[in-house]
HTML snippet that shows the backbone in 3Dmol.js (N, CA, C, O; Angstrom):
<script src="https://3Dmol.org/build/3Dmol-min.js"></script>
<div id="view" style="width:600px;height:400px;position:relative"></div>
<script>
const pdb = `
ATOM      1  N   MET A   1     129.441 141.747  13.633  1.00  0.00           N
ATOM      2  CA  MET A   1     128.653 140.653  15.078  1.00  0.00           C
ATOM      3  C   MET A   1     129.930 139.472  15.054  1.00  0.00           C
ATOM      4  O   MET A   1     130.409 138.823  14.124  1.00  0.00           O
ATOM      5  N   PRO A   2     130.250 139.520  16.573  1.00  0.00           N
ATOM      6  CA  PRO A   2     130.864 138.729  16.778  1.00  0.00           C
ATOM      7  C   PRO A   2     130.243 136.990  17.382  1.00  0.00           C
ATOM      8  O   PRO A   2     129.221 136.683  17.995  1.00  0.00           O
ATOM      9  N   ASN A   3     131.324 136.210  16.899  1.00  0.00           N
ATOM     10  CA  ASN A   3     130.839 134.807  17.259  1.00  0.00           C
ATOM     11  C   ASN A   3     130.918 134.767  18.783  1.00  0.00           C
ATOM     12  O   ASN A   3     131.964 135.122  19.326  1.00  0.00           O
ATOM     13  N   TRP A   4     129.525 134.220  19.743  1.00  0.00           N
ATOM     14  CA  TRP A   4     129.749 133.730  20.418  1.00  0.00           C
ATOM     15  C   TRP A   4     129.647 132.076  21.177  1.00  0.00           C
ATOM     16  O   TRP A   4     128.889 131.238  20.689  1.00  0.00           O
ATOM     17  N   TYR A   5     130.502 131.763  22.397  1.00  0.00           N
ATOM     18  CA  TYR A   5     130.468 130.266  22.015  1.00  0.00           C
ATOM     19  C   TYR A   5     130.186 130.315  23.783  1.00  0.00           C
ATOM     20  O   TYR A   5     130.258 131.237  24.596  1.00  0.00           O
ATOM     21  N   VAL A   6     129.848 128.903  23.907  1.00  0.00           N
ATOM     22  CA  VAL A   6     129.515 128.653  25.339  1.00  0.00           C
ATOM     23  C   VAL A   6     130.928 127.361  25.371  1.00  0.00           C
ATOM     24  O   VAL A   6     131.122 126.492  24.521  1.00  0.00           O
ATOM     25  N   TYR A   7     131.826 127.650  26.766  1.00  0.00           N
ATOM     26  CA  TYR A   7     132.931 126.709  26.642  1.00  0.00           C
ATOM     27  C   TYR A   7     132.894 125.958  28.124  1.00  0.00           C
ATOM     28  O   TYR A   7     132.401 126.505  29.110  1.00  0.00           O
ATOM     29  N   ILE A   8     133.470 124.659  28.147  1.00  0.00           N
ATOM     30  CA  ILE A   8     133.710 124.157  29.782  1.00  0.00           C
ATOM     31  C   ILE A   8     135.247 124.022  29.690  1.00  0.00           C
ATOM     32  O   ILE A   8     135.964 123.850  28.704  1.00  0.00           O
ATOM     33  N   VAL A   9     135.585 124.168  31.168  1.00  0.00           N
ATOM     34  CA  VAL A   9     137.219 123.734  31.376  1.00  0.00           C
ATOM     35  C   VAL A   9     137.207 123.003  31.915  1.00  0.00           C
ATOM     36  O   VAL A   9     136.041 122.733  32.203  1.00  0.00           O
ATOM     37  N   GLN A  10     138.071 122.175  32.456  1.00  0.00           N
ATOM     38  CA  GLN A  10     138.498 121.336  33.493  1.00  0.00           C
ATOM     39  C   GLN A  10     139.678 121.808  34.081  1.00  0.00           C
ATOM     40  O   GLN A  10     140.671 121.988  33.375  1.00  0.00           O
ATOM     41  N   CYS A  11     139.692 121.992  35.070  1.00  0.00           N
ATOM     42  CA  CYS A  11     140.142 122.586  36.368  1.00  0.00           C
ATOM     43  C   CYS A  11     141.188 121.529  36.913  1.00  0.00           C
ATOM     44  O   CYS A  11     141.039 120.309  36.856  1.00  0.00           O
ATOM     45  N   ARG A  12     142.283 122.209  37.454  1.00  0.00           N
ATOM     46  CA  ARG A  12     143.340 121.184  38.107  1.00  0.00           C
ATOM     47  C   ARG A  12     143.141 120.094  39.045  1.00  0.00           C
ATOM     48  O   ARG A  12     143.793 119.050  39.064  1.00  0.00           O
ATOM     49  N   ASP A  13     142.059 120.460  39.929  1.00  0.00           N
ATOM     50  CA  ASP A  13     140.645 119.459  40.879  1.00  0.00           C
ATOM     51  C   ASP A  13     139.836 118.371  40.280  1.00  0.00           C
ATOM     52  O   ASP A  13     139.216 117.469  40.844  1.00  0.00           O
ATOM     53  N   LYS A  14     139.970 118.644  39.017  1.00  0.00           N
ATOM     54  CA  LYS A  14     138.970 117.811  37.948  1.00  0.00           C
ATOM     55  C   LYS A  14     137.453 118.381  37.654  1.00  0.00           C
ATOM     56  O   LYS A  14     136.695 117.857  36.837  1.00  0.00           O
ATOM     57  N   SER A  15     137.126 119.546  38.455  1.00  0.00           N
ATOM     58  CA  SER A  15     136.236 120.042  38.535  1.00  0.00           C
ATOM     59  C   SER A  15     135.816 120.986  36.854  1.00  0.00           C
ATOM     60  O   SER A  15     136.579 121.304  35.942  1.00  0.00           O
ATOM     61  N   LEU A  16     134.931 121.114  36.942  1.00  0.00           N
ATOM     62  CA  LEU A  16     134.335 121.788  35.327  1.00  0.00           C
ATOM     63  C   LEU A  16     133.576 123.340  35.819  1.00  0.00           C
ATOM     64  O   LEU A  16     133.078 123.771  36.860  1.00  0.00           O
ATOM     65  N   TYR A  17     133.762 123.753  34.726  1.00  0.00           N
ATOM     66  CA  TYR A  17     133.537 125.090  34.927  1.00  0.00           C
ATOM     67  C   TYR A  17     133.060 125.973  33.611  1.00  0.00           C
ATOM     68  O   TYR A  17     133.756 126.359  32.672  1.00  0.00           O
ATOM     69  N   THR A  18     132.259 126.083  33.746  1.00  0.00           N
ATOM     70  CA  THR A  18     131.032 126.870  32.112  1.00  0.00           C
ATOM     71  C   THR A  18     130.600 128.026  32.064  1.00  0.00           C
ATOM     72  O   THR A  18     129.873 128.540  32.914  1.00  0.00           O
ATOM     73  N   GLY A  19     131.001 128.531  31.081  1.00  0.00           N
ATOM     74  CA  GLY A  19     131.556 130.140  30.561  1.00  0.00           C
ATOM     75  C   GLY A  19     131.235 130.216  29.083  1.00  0.00           C
ATOM     76  O   GLY A  19     131.130 129.208  28.385  1.00  0.00           O
ATOM     77  N   ILE A  20     131.096 131.344  28.673  1.00  0.00           N
ATOM     78  CA  ILE A  20     130.777 132.472  27.057  1.00  0.00           C
ATOM     79  C   ILE A  20     131.490 132.863  27.382  1.00  0.00           C
ATOM     80  O   ILE A  20     131.901 132.880  28.542  1.00  0.00           O
ATOM     81  N   SER A  21     132.186 133.643  25.833  1.00  0.00           N
ATOM     82  CA  SER A  21     133.188 134.252  25.399  1.00  0.00           C
ATOM     83  C   SER A  21     133.289 134.051  23.856  1.00  0.00           C
ATOM     84  O   SER A  21     133.221 133.015  23.195  1.00  0.00           O
ATOM     85  N   THR A  22     133.505 135.587  23.408  1.00  0.00           N
ATOM     86  CA  THR A  22     133.562 135.621  21.544  1.00  0.00           C
ATOM     87  C   THR A  22     135.230 134.951  21.226  1.00  0.00           C
ATOM     88  O   THR A  22     135.677 134.485  20.178  1.00  0.00           O
ATOM     89  N   ASP A  23     135.718 135.077  22.219  1.00  0.00           N
ATOM     90  CA  ASP A  23     137.365 134.650  21.978  1.00  0.00           C
ATOM     91  C   ASP A  23     137.694 133.385  23.178  1.00  0.00           C
ATOM     92  O   ASP A  23     138.009 133.545  24.357  1.00  0.00           O
ATOM     93  N   VAL A  24     137.579 132.634  22.733  1.00  0.00           N
ATOM     94  CA  VAL A  24     137.823 131.441  24.376  1.00  0.00           C
ATOM     95  C   VAL A  24     138.913 131.364  24.294  1.00  0.00           C
ATOM     96  O   VAL A  24     139.324 131.752  25.388  1.00  0.00           O
ATOM     97  N   GLU A  25     139.973 131.032  23.520  1.00  0.00           N
ATOM     98  CA  GLU A  25     141.311 130.952  23.670  1.00  0.00           C
ATOM     99  C   GLU A  25     141.659 131.799  24.545  1.00  0.00           C
ATOM    100  O   GLU A  25     142.008 131.323  25.626  1.00  0.00           O
ATOM    101  N   ALA A  26     141.685 133.383  24.377  1.00  0.00           N
ATOM    102  CA  ALA A  26     141.674 134.327  25.351  1.00  0.00           C
ATOM    103  C   ALA A  26     140.929 134.252  26.741  1.00  0.00           C
ATOM    104  O   ALA A  26     141.260 134.254  27.927  1.00  0.00           O
ATOM    105  N   ARG A  27     140.316 134.217  26.359  1.00  0.00           N
ATOM    106  CA  ARG A  27     139.491 133.589  28.171  1.00  0.00           C
ATOM    107  C   ARG A  27     140.155 132.459  29.003  1.00  0.00           C
ATOM    108  O   ARG A  27     140.297 132.459  30.226  1.00  0.00           O
ATOM    109  N   ILE A  28     140.486 131.626  28.246  1.00  0.00           N
ATOM    110  CA  ILE A  28     141.242 130.379  28.700  1.00  0.00           C
ATOM    111  C   ILE A  28     142.728 130.924  29.619  1.00  0.00           C
ATOM    112  O   ILE A  28     143.055 130.680  30.781  1.00  0.00           O
ATOM    113  N   ASN A  29     143.416 131.743  28.548  1.00  0.00           N
ATOM    114  CA  ASN A  29     144.732 131.944  29.165  1.00  0.00           C
ATOM    115  C   ASN A  29     144.353 133.379  30.309  1.00  0.00           C
ATOM    116  O   ASN A  29     145.312 133.847  30.923  1.00  0.00           O
ATOM    117  N   LYS A  30     143.356 133.822  30.466  1.00  0.00           N
ATOM    118  CA  LYS A  30     142.727 134.971  31.404  1.00  0.00           C
ATOM    119  C   LYS A  30     142.578 133.822  32.327  1.00  0.00           C
ATOM    120  O   LYS A  30     143.468 133.598  33.147  1.00  0.00           O
ATOM    121  N   HIS A  31     141.408 132.997  32.250  1.00  0.00           N
ATOM    122  CA  HIS A  31     141.628 131.515  33.542  1.00  0.00           C
ATOM    123  C   HIS A  31     142.849 131.229  34.182  1.00  0.00           C
ATOM    124  O   HIS A  31     143.261 131.321  35.338  1.00  0.00           O
ATOM    125  N   ASN A  32     143.316 130.852  33.092  1.00  0.00           N
ATOM    126  CA  ASN A  32     145.295 130.498  33.622  1.00  0.00           C
ATOM    127  C   ASN A  32     146.260 131.693  34.341  1.00  0.00           C
ATOM    128  O   ASN A  32     147.185 131.471  35.124  1.00  0.00           O
ATOM    129  N   ALA A  33     145.871 132.809  33.942  1.00  0.00           N
ATOM    130  CA  ALA A  33     146.674 134.081  34.525  1.00  0.00           C
ATOM    131  C   ALA A  33     146.040 134.438  35.806  1.00  0.00           C
ATOM    132  O   ALA A  33     146.669 135.243  36.493  1.00  0.00           O
ATOM    133  N   GLY A  34     144.660 133.897  36.367  1.00  0.00           N
ATOM    134  CA  GLY A  34     144.138 133.876  37.888  1.00  0.00           C
ATOM    135  C   GLY A  34     143.383 135.354  37.415  1.00  0.00           C
ATOM    136  O   GLY A  34     142.674 135.928  38.242  1.00  0.00           O
ATOM    137  N   LYS A  35     143.551 135.855  36.234  1.00  0.00           N
ATOM    138  CA  LYS A  35     142.099 136.546  35.831  1.00  0.00           C
ATOM    139  C   LYS A  35     140.950 136.419  35.364  1.00  0.00           C
ATOM    140  O   LYS A  35     140.251 137.344  34.949  1.00  0.00           O
ATOM    141  N   GLY A  36     140.566 134.864  35.405  1.00  0.00           N
ATOM    142  CA  GLY A  36     139.215 135.251  34.661  1.00  0.00           C
ATOM    143  C   GLY A  36     138.475 134.700  36.217  1.00  0.00           C
ATOM    144  O   GLY A  36     139.114 134.661  37.268  1.00  0.00           O
ATOM    145  N   ALA A  37     137.404 134.407  36.120  1.00  0.00           N
ATOM    146  CA  ALA A  37     136.362 133.786  37.323  1.00  0.00           C
ATOM    147  C   ALA A  37     137.098 133.470  38.275  1.00  0.00           C
ATOM    148  O   ALA A  37     138.193 132.908  38.258  1.00  0.00           O
ATOM    149  N   ARG A  38     136.309 133.942  39.361  1.00  0.00           N
ATOM    150  CA  ARG A  38     136.570 133.284  40.607  1.00  0.00           C
ATOM    151  C   ARG A  38     137.282 131.962  40.940  1.00  0.00           C
ATOM    152  O   ARG A  38     138.361 131.624  41.429  1.00  0.00           O
ATOM    153  N   TYR A  39     136.334 131.452  40.517  1.00  0.00           N
ATOM    154  CA  TYR A  39     135.987 129.799  40.690  1.00  0.00           C
ATOM    155  C   TYR A  39     137.486 129.472  40.317  1.00  0.00           C
ATOM    156  O   TYR A  39     138.254 128.995  41.152  1.00  0.00           O
ATOM    157  N   THR A  40     137.843 129.740  39.080  1.00  0.00           N
ATOM    158  CA  THR A  40     139.366 129.050  38.019  1.00  0.00           C
ATOM    159  C   THR A  40     140.621 129.807  38.574  1.00  0.00           C
ATOM    160  O   THR A  40     141.727 129.639  38.059  1.00  0.00           O
ATOM    161  N   ARG A  41     140.378 130.819  39.857  1.00  0.00           N
ATOM    162  CA  ARG A  41     141.779 131.219  40.457  1.00  0.00           C
ATOM    163  C   ARG A  41     142.474 130.343  41.251  1.00  0.00           C
ATOM    164  O   ARG A  41     143.684 130.118  41.224  1.00  0.00           O
ATOM    165  N   SER A  42     141.839 129.980  41.787  1.00  0.00           N
ATOM    166  CA  SER A  42     142.676 128.537  42.921  1.00  0.00           C
ATOM    167  C   SER A  42     142.602 127.328  42.557  1.00  0.00           C
ATOM    168  O   SER A  42     143.083 126.345  43.121  1.00  0.00           O
ATOM    169  N   ARG A  43     141.912 127.390  41.470  1.00  0.00           N
ATOM    170  CA  ARG A  43     141.968 126.170  40.424  1.00  0.00           C
ATOM    171  C   ARG A  43     142.614 125.587  39.154  1.00  0.00           C
ATOM    172  O   ARG A  43     142.202 124.697  38.409  1.00  0.00           O
ATOM    173  N   LYS A  44     143.790 126.362  39.105  1.00  0.00           N
ATOM    174  CA  LYS A  44     144.499 126.732  37.504  1.00  0.00           C
ATOM    175  C   LYS A  44     145.939 125.620  37.772  1.00  0.00           C
ATOM    176  O   LYS A  44     146.838 125.456  38.596  1.00  0.00           O
ATOM    177  N   PRO A  45     145.656 125.287  37.039  1.00  0.00           N
ATOM    178  CA  PRO A  45     145.753 125.672  35.422  1.00  0.00           C
ATOM    179  C   PRO A  45     144.233 124.944  35.254  1.00  0.00           C
ATOM    180  O   PRO A  45     143.572 124.276  36.050  1.00  0.00           O
ATOM    181  N   VAL A  46     143.988 125.352  33.932  1.00  0.00           N
ATOM    182  CA  VAL A  46     142.505 125.023  33.870  1.00  0.00           C
ATOM    183  C   VAL A  46     142.957 124.822  32.171  1.00  0.00           C
ATOM    184  O   VAL A  46     143.937 125.396  31.696  1.00  0.00           O
ATOM    185  N   HIS A  47     141.910 123.758  31.248  1.00  0.00           N
ATOM    186  CA  HIS A  47     142.238 123.496  29.280  1.00  0.00           C
ATOM    187  C   HIS A  47     141.012 123.173  29.251  1.00  0.00           C
ATOM    188  O   HIS A  47     140.342 122.620  30.123  1.00  0.00           O
ATOM    189  N   LEU A  48     140.634 123.637  27.909  1.00  0.00           N
ATOM    190  CA  LEU A  48     139.479 123.280  27.287  1.00  0.00           C
ATOM    191  C   LEU A  48     138.760 122.147  27.238  1.00  0.00           C
ATOM    192  O   LEU A  48     139.568 121.336  26.785  1.00  0.00           O
ATOM    193  N   VAL A  49     137.724 121.572  27.425  1.00  0.00           N
ATOM    194  CA  VAL A  49     137.038 120.231  27.319  1.00  0.00           C
ATOM    195  C   VAL A  49     136.075 120.461  25.954  1.00  0.00           C
ATOM    196  O   VAL A  49     136.103 119.743  24.954  1.00  0.00           O
ATOM    197  N   TYR A  50     135.318 121.503  26.138  1.00  0.00           N
ATOM    198  CA  TYR A  50     133.980 121.687  25.200  1.00  0.00           C
ATOM    199  C   TYR A  50     133.832 123.212  24.960  1.00  0.00           C
ATOM    200  O   TYR A  50     133.665 124.126  25.768  1.00  0.00           O
ATOM    201  N   LYS A  51     133.959 123.218  23.421  1.00  0.00           N
ATOM    202  CA  LYS A  51     133.608 124.721  22.653  1.00  0.00           C
ATOM    203  C   LYS A  51     132.291 124.440  21.961  1.00  0.00           C
ATOM    204  O   LYS A  51     132.406 123.543  21.125  1.00  0.00           O
ATOM    205  N   GLN A  52     130.779 125.070  22.095  1.00  0.00           N
ATOM    206  CA  GLN A  52     129.954 125.167  21.437  1.00  0.00           C
ATOM    207  C   GLN A  52     129.448 126.356  20.970  1.00  0.00           C
ATOM    208  O   GLN A  52     128.876 127.138  21.729  1.00  0.00           O
ATOM    209  N   LYS A  53     129.658 126.660  19.328  1.00  0.00           N
ATOM    210  CA  LYS A  53     128.987 128.516  18.635  1.00  0.00           C
ATOM    211  C   LYS A  53     127.629 128.450  18.948  1.00  0.00           C
ATOM    212  O   LYS A  53     126.787 127.563  18.810  1.00  0.00           O
ATOM    213  N   MET A  54     127.598 129.628  19.418  1.00  0.00           N
ATOM    214  CA  MET A  54     125.987 129.679  19.457  1.00  0.00           C
ATOM    215  C   MET A  54     125.831 130.931  18.362  1.00  0.00           C
ATOM    216  O   MET A  54     126.854 131.345  17.815  1.00  0.00           O
ATOM    217  N   GLN A  55     124.760 131.424  18.105  1.00  0.00           N
ATOM    218  CA  GLN A  55     123.642 132.312  17.191  1.00  0.00           C
ATOM    219  C   GLN A  55     124.124 133.923  18.013  1.00  0.00           C
ATOM    220  O   GLN A  55     124.539 134.862  17.334  1.00  0.00           O
ATOM    221  N   SER A  56     124.028 133.979  19.007  1.00  0.00           N
ATOM    222  CA  SER A  56     123.901 135.270  19.541  1.00  0.00           C
ATOM    223  C   SER A  56     124.680 135.009  20.788  1.00  0.00           C
ATOM    224  O   SER A  56     125.202 133.907  20.952  1.00  0.00           O
ATOM    225  N   GLU A  57     124.791 135.982  21.696  1.00  0.00           N
ATOM    226  CA  GLU A  57     125.207 136.575  23.024  1.00  0.00           C
ATOM    227  C   GLU A  57     124.208 135.981  23.805  1.00  0.00           C
ATOM    228  O   GLU A  57     124.634 135.148  24.605  1.00  0.00           O
ATOM    229  N   SER A  58     122.836 136.199  23.799  1.00  0.00           N
ATOM    230  CA  SER A  58     121.497 135.652  24.085  1.00  0.00           C
ATOM    231  C   SER A  58     121.417 134.133  24.291  1.00  0.00           C
ATOM    232  O   SER A  58     121.142 133.529  25.328  1.00  0.00           O
ATOM    233  N   ALA A  59     121.736 133.614  22.996  1.00  0.00           N
ATOM    234  CA  ALA A  59     121.678 132.525  23.371  1.00  0.00           C
ATOM    235  C   ALA A  59     122.982 131.476  23.750  1.00  0.00           C
ATOM    236  O   ALA A  59     122.955 130.277  24.029  1.00  0.00           O
ATOM    237  N   ALA A  60     123.898 132.233  23.666  1.00  0.00           N
ATOM    238  CA  ALA A  60     125.058 131.712  24.569  1.00  0.00           C
ATOM    239  C   ALA A  60     125.453 131.870  26.008  1.00  0.00           C
ATOM    240  O   ALA A  60     126.405 131.380  26.616  1.00  0.00           O
ATOM    241  N   ARG A  61     124.226 132.893  26.518  1.00  0.00           N
ATOM    242  CA  ARG A  61     123.969 133.343  28.039  1.00  0.00           C
ATOM    243  C   ARG A  61     122.854 132.036  28.445  1.00  0.00           C
ATOM    244  O   ARG A  61     123.122 131.387  29.456  1.00  0.00           O
ATOM    245  N   LYS A  62     121.827 131.735  27.780  1.00  0.00           N
ATOM    246  CA  LYS A  62     120.375 130.447  28.018  1.00  0.00           C
ATOM    247  C   LYS A  62     121.299 129.115  28.101  1.00  0.00           C
ATOM    248  O   LYS A  62     121.100 128.160  28.853  1.00  0.00           O
ATOM    249  N   ARG A  63     122.329 129.258  27.185  1.00  0.00           N
ATOM    250  CA  ARG A  63     122.728 127.935  26.982  1.00  0.00           C
ATOM    251  C   ARG A  63     123.725 127.712  28.071  1.00  0.00           C
ATOM    252  O   ARG A  63     123.462 126.713  28.741  1.00  0.00           O
ATOM    253  N   GLU A  64     124.761 128.341  28.423  1.00  0.00           N
ATOM    254  CA  GLU A  64     125.299 128.529  29.683  1.00  0.00           C
ATOM    255  C   GLU A  64     124.693 128.145  31.276  1.00  0.00           C
ATOM    256  O   GLU A  64     125.256 127.426  32.101  1.00  0.00           O
ATOM    257  N   ILE A  65     123.607 128.730  31.400  1.00  0.00           N
ATOM    258  CA  ILE A  65     122.638 128.497  32.259  1.00  0.00           C
ATOM    259  C   ILE A  65     122.161 126.980  32.624  1.00  0.00           C
ATOM    260  O   ILE A  65     122.228 126.195  33.570  1.00  0.00           O
ATOM    261  N   GLU A  66     121.590 127.048  31.180  1.00  0.00           N
ATOM    262  CA  GLU A  66     121.562 125.151  31.189  1.00  0.00           C
ATOM    263  C   GLU A  66     122.291 124.408  31.767  1.00  0.00           C
ATOM    264  O   GLU A  66     122.127 123.730  32.781  1.00  0.00           O
ATOM    265  N   LEU A  67     123.111 124.537  31.107  1.00  0.00           N
ATOM    266  CA  LEU A  67     124.888 123.599  31.460  1.00  0.00           C
ATOM    267  C   LEU A  67     125.199 123.652  33.207  1.00  0.00           C
ATOM    268  O   LEU A  67     125.566 122.828  34.045  1.00  0.00           O
ATOM    269  N   LYS A  68     124.912 124.770  33.213  1.00  0.00           N
ATOM    270  CA  LYS A  68     125.291 125.082  34.756  1.00  0.00           C
ATOM    271  C   LYS A  68     124.395 124.413  35.859  1.00  0.00           C
ATOM    272  O   LYS A  68     124.680 124.400  37.057  1.00  0.00           O
ATOM    273  N   CYS A  69     123.189 123.817  35.253  1.00  0.00           N
ATOM    274  CA  CYS A  69     122.166 123.223  36.328  1.00  0.00           C
ATOM    275  C   CYS A  69     122.662 122.129  36.235  1.00  0.00           C
ATOM    276  O   CYS A  69     122.805 121.469  37.264  1.00  0.00           O
ATOM    277  N   TRP A  70     123.073 121.606  34.973  1.00  0.00           N
ATOM    278  CA  TRP A  70     123.430 119.740  34.749  1.00  0.00           C
ATOM    279  C   TRP A  70     124.179 119.305  35.772  1.00  0.00           C
ATOM    280  O   TRP A  70     124.981 119.975  36.422  1.00  0.00           O
ATOM    281  N   PRO A  71     123.875 118.047  35.918  1.00  0.00           N
ATOM    282  CA  PRO A  71     124.678 117.797  36.679  1.00  0.00           C
ATOM    283  C   PRO A  71     126.370 117.437  36.180  1.00  0.00           C
ATOM    284  O   PRO A  71     126.581 117.526  34.971  1.00  0.00           O
ATOM    285  N   ARG A  72     127.304 117.121  36.898  1.00  0.00           N
ATOM    286  CA  ARG A  72     128.494 116.643  36.334  1.00  0.00           C
ATOM    287  C   ARG A  72     128.369 115.529  35.497  1.00  0.00           C
ATOM    288  O   ARG A  72     129.091 115.852  34.554  1.00  0.00           O
ATOM    289  N   SER A  73     127.819 114.190  35.184  1.00  0.00           N
ATOM    290  CA  SER A  73     127.840 113.376  34.779  1.00  0.00           C
ATOM    291  C   SER A  73     127.295 113.517  33.304  1.00  0.00           C
ATOM    292  O   SER A  73     127.538 112.929  32.251  1.00  0.00           O
ATOM    293  N   LYS A  74     126.533 114.448  33.641  1.00  0.00           N
ATOM    294  CA  LYS A  74     125.617 114.913  31.805  1.00  0.00           C
ATOM    295  C   LYS A  74     126.539 115.912  31.293  1.00  0.00           C
ATOM    296  O   LYS A  74     126.808 116.094  30.106  1.00  0.00           O
ATOM    297  N   LYS A  75     127.006 116.552  32.311  1.00  0.00           N
ATOM    298  CA  LYS A  75     128.135 117.600  31.849  1.00  0.00           C
ATOM    299  C   LYS A  75     129.371 116.757  31.100  1.00  0.00           C
ATOM    300  O   LYS A  75     129.629 117.040  29.930  1.00  0.00           O
ATOM    301  N   LEU A  76     130.163 115.671  31.821  1.00  0.00           N
ATOM    302  CA  LEU A  76     130.695 114.647  31.022  1.00  0.00           C
ATOM    303  C   LEU A  76     130.450 113.779  29.874  1.00  0.00           C
ATOM    304  O   LEU A  76     131.380 113.364  29.182  1.00  0.00           O
ATOM    305  N   GLN A  77     129.581 113.574  29.714  1.00  0.00           N
ATOM    306  CA  GLN A  77     128.450 113.050  28.741  1.00  0.00           C
ATOM    307  C   GLN A  77     128.408 113.753  27.300  1.00  0.00           C
ATOM    308  O   GLN A  77     128.314 112.961  26.363  1.00  0.00           O
ATOM    309  N   LEU A  78     128.477 115.497  26.885  1.00  0.00           N
ATOM    310  CA  LEU A  78     128.572 116.267  26.376  1.00  0.00           C
ATOM    311  C   LEU A  78     130.011 116.478  26.045  1.00  0.00           C
ATOM    312  O   LEU A  78     130.317 116.660  24.867  1.00  0.00           O
ATOM    313  N   VAL A  79     130.765 116.471  26.816  1.00  0.00           N
ATOM    314  CA  VAL A  79     131.954 116.608  26.600  1.00  0.00           C
ATOM    315  C   VAL A  79     132.560 115.496  25.457  1.00  0.00           C
ATOM    316  O   VAL A  79     133.224 115.704  24.442  1.00  0.00           O
ATOM    317  N   LYS A  80     132.066 114.265  26.032  1.00  0.00           N
ATOM    318  CA  LYS A  80     132.562 112.606  25.411  1.00  0.00           C
ATOM    319  C   LYS A  80     132.074 112.680  24.052  1.00  0.00           C
ATOM    320  O   LYS A  80     132.724 112.398  23.045  1.00  0.00           O
ATOM    321  N   GLU A  81     130.599 113.176  24.116  1.00  0.00           N
ATOM    322  CA  GLU A  81     129.731 113.313  23.035  1.00  0.00           C
ATOM    323  C   GLU A  81     130.590 114.268  21.516  1.00  0.00           C
ATOM    324  O   GLU A  81     130.824 113.957  20.348  1.00  0.00           O
ATOM    325  N   GLY A  82     130.841 115.548  22.391  1.00  0.00           N
ATOM    326  CA  GLY A  82     131.959 116.409  21.514  1.00  0.00           C
ATOM    327  C   GLY A  82     132.741 115.906  21.156  1.00  0.00           C
ATOM    328  O   GLY A  82     132.880 115.891  19.933  1.00  0.00           O
ATOM    329  N   ARG A  83     133.534 115.326  21.852  1.00  0.00           N
ATOM    330  CA  ARG A  83     135.053 114.888  21.010  1.00  0.00           C
ATOM    331  C   ARG A  83     134.386 113.910  20.111  1.00  0.00           C
ATOM    332  O   ARG A  83     134.670 114.115  18.931  1.00  0.00           O
ATOM    333  N   GLN A  84     133.254 112.495  20.398  1.00  0.00           N
ATOM    334  CA  GLN A  84     133.571 112.112  19.485  1.00  0.00           C
ATOM    335  C   GLN A  84     132.958 112.504  18.011  1.00  0.00           C
ATOM    336  O   GLN A  84     132.885 111.703  17.079  1.00  0.00           O
ATOM    337  N   THR A  85     132.560 113.772  17.964  1.00  0.00           N
ATOM    338  CA  THR A  85     131.778 113.949  16.739  1.00  0.00           C
ATOM    339  C   THR A  85     132.898 115.104  15.845  1.00  0.00           C
ATOM    340  O   THR A  85     132.606 115.768  14.851  1.00  0.00           O
ATOM    341  N   LYS A  86     134.033 115.067  16.474  1.00  0.00           N
ATOM    342  CA  LYS A  86     135.010 116.070  15.718  1.00  0.00           C
ATOM    343  C   LYS A  86     136.090 115.213  15.171  1.00  0.00           C
ATOM    344  O   LYS A  86     137.093 115.680  14.630  1.00  0.00           O
ATOM    345  N   LYS A  87     135.813 113.687  15.358  1.00  0.00           N
ATOM    346  CA  LYS A  87     137.146 112.984  15.104  1.00  0.00           C
ATOM    347  C   LYS A  87     137.003 112.594  13.600  1.00  0.00           C
ATOM    348  O   LYS A  87     135.968 111.971  13.365  1.00  0.00           O
ATOM    349  N   PRO A  88     137.550 112.750  12.884  1.00  0.00           N
ATOM    350  CA  PRO A  88     137.051 112.184  11.103  1.00  0.00           C
ATOM    351  C   PRO A  88     136.408 110.978  11.342  1.00  0.00           C
ATOM    352  O   PRO A  88     135.950 110.325  10.404  1.00  0.00           O
TER     353      PRO A  88
END
`;
const viewer = $3Dmol.createViewer("view");
viewer.addModel(pdb, "pdb");
viewer.setStyle({}, {cartoon: {color: "spectrum"}});
viewer.zoomTo();
viewer.render();
</script>
């Protein structure tokens, strides 16, 4: 059973895009090759700013929907907190 992740990328125009994948790095490469989501095609390059491991595809989809409903300020706070927790 593959691991599912929710991720947030920051686009060239500083906008944020949220998605899910079992291979986030490959998905980022697809976004940057213009073969990812329509939203990111005209906003590449994108870079990963947040990744969260989920227990299942269903859980990842639910979290993605939740995050997509959040205002930008709340997503930026999540990104900031995620970076702080990864520091030693």
